[in-house]
N, C-alpha and C positions, 0 to 999 in steps of 0.2 A: 589337401593342405596346400596353401599358396606358397609359391617360391619367390623369394626376394633376393636380388643380387646386391650385396653390400660392397662397399669399398673396404679397405683394411680396417682393423680396429682403430677407433679414434681414442686417444688417451683422455682419460677423465680430466687430467690437469689442463688440457687444452680447452675443454668445455668450460671449466671454471674460469679460466683466463678470459675467455670470450664474454662470459657473464659479467666479470668485473669491469670490462670495457664498456658495458652498458649500464653500469650502476649510477645511482643518484643518491648522494649522501643524505639529503633531507628525506627522501623517500625511504631510505634504509632505516632511519630513526623511527619514522612513522610505522613502517612495516614490522619492525622488531617489537614495538609496543603492542601492536594489534595481534600478531601471530602467536605470542606466548609460546615460543619454541626454544628447545635446547640447542637447535642447529645454528650454525653461523648464517647470519642474514647479510646478503650482499647488497641488496637494495635495487632490484631490477623490476620494473613495471611489467605486468602480465602481457600486454601487447608486444613488448620487445622480446619476451621469452618465447611467445608464439612465433614471432618472426624468425628467431634463431632456430627453433625446432623445425620450421619449414625449410630453412636454409640447409640444415644438416640432416634432412630426412633420409638421405641415401647413405649416411655413414653407419658403420657397424658399432653399436653400443653394447655389445654382449658382455663387455667387461666393466660395465658401469658400477660405480661405487655409490651406495645409498647412505642416507642418514649422516651426512656431513654438512652440506649446504642446503638451505631451504629452497633457493631458486633452482639448484641443480636437480633436486628431486621433482620439482614442478616441471622443469624442462623435460625430464625423462618421460613423464606421463604424456605431455603434449607431443613429444617425439613419437611415442607409440601410436597416438591418435592420428599421426600423419602417415603411418605405414599402410601400404596396400596389401593387407593380409586379412584373413577371415576374422569375424567377430570373436570366435573362440580363441584364436591366437592372441588377439588383442587383450581379451579378458585374462588370459593366462599371464601375459606379460604385466598387465596392470595389477593383478593380484600380488605378484612378487613385489612390486613397488609399494603398493598401498599397505601391504602387511608390515612394511618397515617404516611407514609414515609416522611422524611424531607431532604433527601439527595440522589443524584444520585447513589452512590455505592450500596444502598439498592435495588433500582428498577432494576438496570442493572445486578447485580449479581443474583438476584432472577429469573428474566425473562430469562436470558441467560442460566440458568440451568434447565429450564423446559423441559419436554419431552411429549408434548401433542400429541394425535393421532386424536382426533375429531376436524378436522380443521374448519368445519362449526361452531362449538361452539366457537373455538378460535377466528374466524373472528367476531362473534357476540360480543365477549368481547372486541376486538380491537375497534369496533364501539362504544360500550357502554362507555369504559374508555376514549376515545378521545373526547367524548361529555362532559366529566366532566371538563369543561374549567376553573373552579375555584379551582380545585384540581391539583396543578402543577405536582406532582409526580405520581398520578394515570393516568393523561393524558399522561405523558411521557411513562408510562408503556404500554399504549395502542399502541403507535407508536413502541415501542420495540417489542411487539407481532407481529406487521406487518412485521417489519424488519427481525425477526427471522424465521417466518413461510411462508411469502408470497412475499419476495423480488424478487423471480424468477418466480412468478406466473403472467403471462400476463393477465389472465382472471379477476384478481382483480385490475389491475393497474388503470383503468379509475375511478373506484369507490374510490380508495385510493386518487388519485389526486383531485377529486371533494370534498373529505372530509377534505382537508387541509385548515386550517385557521390560520392566524398569531395570536400568543398568547401574552398575556402581560407578560408571564413568560419566562425567558432566557432558562431554562433547557428544556422546551417544544420545543421552536424554534430550539434549537441545536439538539434535538433528531429528529425532522422532517427533518432537514438538513442532518443529518447523515443517515437517512433512505432513503431520496432521492438520496444521493450520492451512497448508496449501491445498490439501484434499478437501477441506471444509469450504473452499471457494466453490467447488462443484457439487459437493455433497454435504451441505450444511446440516440437514436434519440427521443424517446418519452419524456424523461426527458428534453432534450435540448429544444424541442418545447414548453413544459410546462413552463419552466423557461423564455424562450424568450417572451412568450405571456402573462405572469402573471404580472400584475401591482400592485396587492394589497398585495403582500407578500415580500416586499423589504428586510426585515431583513432576512427572511428564504432564499431568493434568494442569498443574499450575503454570508450567512453561508454555503449554499450548494455548491456554486462555490469554496469557500475556501476548503471545505472538499474534493471535487473532485480533486482540484489541489494538495492536500496533499496525495491523494490515490496512493498506489503502484500497484493497480489493474486496473487502467485506463491509457491508453497510452497517450503519450505527444500530439499527434495530437488531440485527443478528448479533452484534457485539454485546448489546445489553442482555440478550438471551444467554450467551455464553458466560457473561459475568455473573449471572444468577446462580450458576452451578456451585455447589458447596463441596 
């Protein structure tokens, strides 16, 4: 287990104050409409949140408060990613944050900025989080892990496809579709056969074909093939 020496606890209110100093009103309005979140939106661009997380990486945030401000929750995840601790310790900390997430910008920004090395461990967390079917954004985070780390890994493909179930949550189904569309870039035939022969994921199938049709990384011939699926 890694040892990290922190300064004293940093008050949550100080972090929020720092975020407000970085806010942009026009961006706040845009971000609020895009995020579809019940949280307070301050209006801070992601690069500035990253800079703040790097600046405060040695602070102790063990008394952090979740689910109040959108950018604060994003900040926490980016702060965790800055820590010189093991992948397991990071995943444990991120699981706490992501299990309380209530908006896709939180999950997507945090996971897309991870840099894990222990892929067996990451795969185990992908399985663990996608089994959390009643936690919309933790489940979404699991599929994000797969998309980021395994979308070009043929050895994990069949296990991934068998693990897919249609969710009652929109943001989970959309993430599954996005992941399938990304995997299709490398494994077009496998994803085509999977979608053609899957009758119990009609919503995911529709979203996936839409994502594939919108992709700039899939050629028109392949798009026509996927559009032919009923």
